BAKOL-832705 format. One record per residue (C-alpha): chain; residue in three letters; z, x, y. Coordinates in Angstrom, 3 decimals, padded with zeros to 6 digits. Layout:
[A ALA [Z X Y]]
...
This chain:
[A MET [182.477 -028.042 064.403]]
[A THR [183.843 -028.573 067.906]]
[A GLU [181.728 -029.914 070.717]]
[A GLN [181.377 -027.607 073.698]]
[A THR [180.668 -028.624 077.228]]
[A ILE [178.259 -026.306 078.934]]
[A THR [178.859 -025.991 082.638]]
[A PRO [175.826 -024.992 084.683]]
[A PRO [176.141 -022.085 087.114]]
[A GLU [177.557 -023.145 090.479]]
[A ASN [174.193 -023.317 092.229]]
[A LEU [172.664 -025.504 089.495]]
[A ILE [173.226 -029.207 089.211]]
[A THR [172.865 -031.688 086.355]]
[A LEU [171.231 -035.081 086.709]]
[A LEU [174.575 -036.791 086.085]]
[A GLU [176.249 -034.717 088.800]]
[A LEU [173.383 -035.517 091.162]]
[A VAL [173.730 -039.257 090.557]]
[A ARG [177.482 -039.007 091.245]]
[A ILE [176.934 -037.054 094.465]]
[A VAL [174.417 -039.647 095.653]]
[A GLY [176.898 -042.428 094.826]]
[A ASP [179.617 -040.678 096.811]]
[A VAL [177.310 -040.265 099.814]]
[A LEU [176.313 -043.945 099.594]]
[A THR [179.993 -044.918 099.706]]
[A GLU [180.618 -042.638 102.682]]
[A ILE [177.628 -044.118 104.513]]
[A ASP [179.011 -047.605 103.838]]
[A VAL [182.333 -046.612 105.394]]
[A LEU [180.659 -044.957 108.394]]
[A SER [178.477 -048.005 109.000]]
[A THR [181.580 -050.135 109.602]]
[A TYR [182.081 -048.288 112.895]]
[A PHE [178.863 -049.792 114.275]]
[A ASN [178.040 -053.421 114.887]]
[A PRO [175.149 -054.844 112.873]]
[A GLY [171.888 -054.678 114.783]]
[A THR [172.865 -051.695 116.928]]
[A ASP [170.528 -048.706 116.922]]
[A ASN [172.950 -046.417 115.069]]
[A ARG [173.716 -049.055 112.428]]
[A THR [170.031 -049.860 111.924]]
[A LYS [169.153 -046.187 111.410]]
[A LEU [172.081 -045.654 109.058]]
[A ASP [171.266 -048.789 107.055]]
[A ALA [167.633 -047.692 106.692]]
[A GLU [168.645 -044.304 105.311]]
[A ARG [171.208 -045.924 103.037]]
[A ASP [168.533 -048.217 101.592]]
[A LYS [166.231 -045.242 100.928]]
[A LEU [169.075 -043.340 099.278]]
[A ASP [170.014 -046.327 097.123]]
[A GLU [166.394 -046.622 095.989]]
[A GLY [166.324 -042.898 095.232]]
[A GLN [169.473 -043.166 093.142]]
[A ARG [168.003 -046.034 091.131]]
[A LYS [164.895 -043.937 090.445]]
[A LEU [167.059 -041.025 089.321]]
[A VAL [168.970 -043.233 086.899]]
[A LYS [165.928 -045.050 085.488]]
[A GLY [163.483 -042.175 085.639]]
[A ALA [164.475 -040.150 082.590]]
[A ILE [164.187 -036.968 084.617]]
[A LYS [164.820 -033.777 082.687]]
[A ASP [167.366 -031.636 084.502]]
[A ASN [166.600 -028.490 082.531]]
[A THR [163.175 -027.854 084.078]]
[A GLU [162.410 -025.221 086.694]]
[A GLU [161.019 -027.881 089.035]]
[A PHE [164.263 -029.891 088.846]]
[A LYS [166.305 -026.756 089.525]]
[A LYS [164.088 -025.872 092.475]]
[A ARG [164.258 -029.354 094.007]]
[A THR [168.031 -029.650 093.594]]
[A ALA [168.893 -026.184 094.906]]
[A SER [169.776 -027.435 098.385]]
[A ILE [171.668 -030.616 097.394]]
[A LYS [175.167 -029.117 097.287]]
[A THR [174.655 -027.341 100.609]]
[A ILE [173.364 -030.476 102.339]]
[A ASN [176.206 -032.497 100.836]]
[A LYS [178.775 -030.012 102.190]]
[A VAL [177.369 -030.460 105.695]]
[A ILE [177.579 -034.241 105.321]]
[A GLN [181.210 -033.923 104.195]]
[A GLN [182.032 -031.872 107.298]]
[A THR [180.730 -034.491 109.745]]
[A ILE [180.658 -037.955 108.165]]
[A ASN [184.270 -038.830 108.959]]
[A ASP [183.849 -038.060 112.663]]
[A VAL [182.014 -040.837 114.493]]
[A ASP [181.523 -038.467 117.435]]
[A LYS [179.305 -036.336 115.177]]
[A PHE [177.081 -039.258 114.226]]
[A ALA [173.832 -037.609 115.364]]
[A THR [174.509 -034.558 113.193]]
[A THR [175.547 -036.738 110.263]]
[A LEU [172.440 -038.897 110.534]]
[A GLU [170.187 -035.840 110.732]]
[A THR [171.824 -034.402 107.624]]
[A VAL [171.661 -037.724 105.775]]
[A VAL [167.919 -037.862 106.510]]
[A LYS [167.546 -034.380 104.951]]
[A PHE [169.626 -035.466 101.956]]
[A VAL [167.538 -038.608 101.460]]
[A GLY [164.337 -036.557 101.658]]
[A ALA [165.633 -034.146 099.043]]
[A ILE [166.621 -037.005 096.727]]
[A GLN [163.201 -038.615 097.141]]
[A LYS [161.526 -035.321 096.170]]
[A ILE [163.669 -035.116 093.043]]
[A ALA [162.971 -038.771 092.165]]
[A GLU [159.243 -037.944 092.190]]
[A LEU [159.863 -035.966 089.000]]
[A ALA [160.282 -039.212 087.065]]
[A PRO [157.453 -039.643 084.565]]
């Protein structure tokens, strides 16, 4: 018997994929933060969101969240879209305000998903 990998439809996301996306965004935030001196307003805001996102990722990993529930699917529906917006702006320091706004949305979405942990 051969093992098959089941790929979810494009708009659905698995918990593993979600954890990877969060890790990628954390790395991108780390790179972006190097453009700002520690203690500056932009760096402080970015660091605060990064800390929240890191905490959210830890909850996702430890939380034993089931990714096959309707509630998980509903809460993750916007993740790929938000991530695409982040990808379009994060490498342009001149678009920092837009990036930060989108990161805040992303963090909020991750926190909502992390609440599913039993």
